Phi, psi and omega in degrees: 000141182279160180294323180296332178287327179279339182302316179294325184291315179295323177297317177298315178296318177295320176298318178295321178295316177295317178300312180300318179297314181296316177296324176300320179287327182280343186302333181296343177263005179280131182298146178256359179197160178205125180056039177078006178257137177290161184297320178296322178292319180297313179298318179299310177298332185250018185303316180297316176300319181297310178302316179296318180296316178297318177298314177302322181294312183291332177294323178295317178291321179296321173301322178291316176300320175303314181299320181287318185293324180286346181074027177288336179224154172299149184291345181265006180275122186278341189296320175296327178295315182295317179292323180295305184295311179305311181292329177292318178293316182296316180296323181292312183292319180296318180296315177302318181295303187294326183286339182255353188297333181292336178273001179086179187299325179296315180295319178300313179296321178296321180296319181287320178295316182300317182299317181293319176303309183303329181271359182052041186225138175305139182305319182301311182294314182301314183280341171293314177294326175293327178293319176297325175294321177296319175296318173303316174305309183296314182292321176295318180296315179295326181286332173286330178289329178280342183285000000 
């Protein structure tokens, strides 16, 4: 195998290792309770929501990969990647919100905290990244409208 073929694999492995190390260090800022409920109880109560939100996020990414693999756009076009990641972020957050809205603001807060706990990421960091995904979605959508 050539070195050029291994470079993306090694880069991905290095990025995954750095990400795992960083999340391990940031885990201490992940909440252990919300509204008097322990982390395990929150995750258990919201397990279906968490799985659905993760599925929606990955469907956005898989959709972008599909568009590239089918050759619908050139591989150097950034817009499908922005729309894929952005739509995944938007769909996950919207699902968490809409699926818990009947329980009131307390249930919405619990759903979002449970999602952050399940991702082992501090809520501020997780939802900052989700906000960047929303921005990427809007920019990708606007650039398609201009094209």
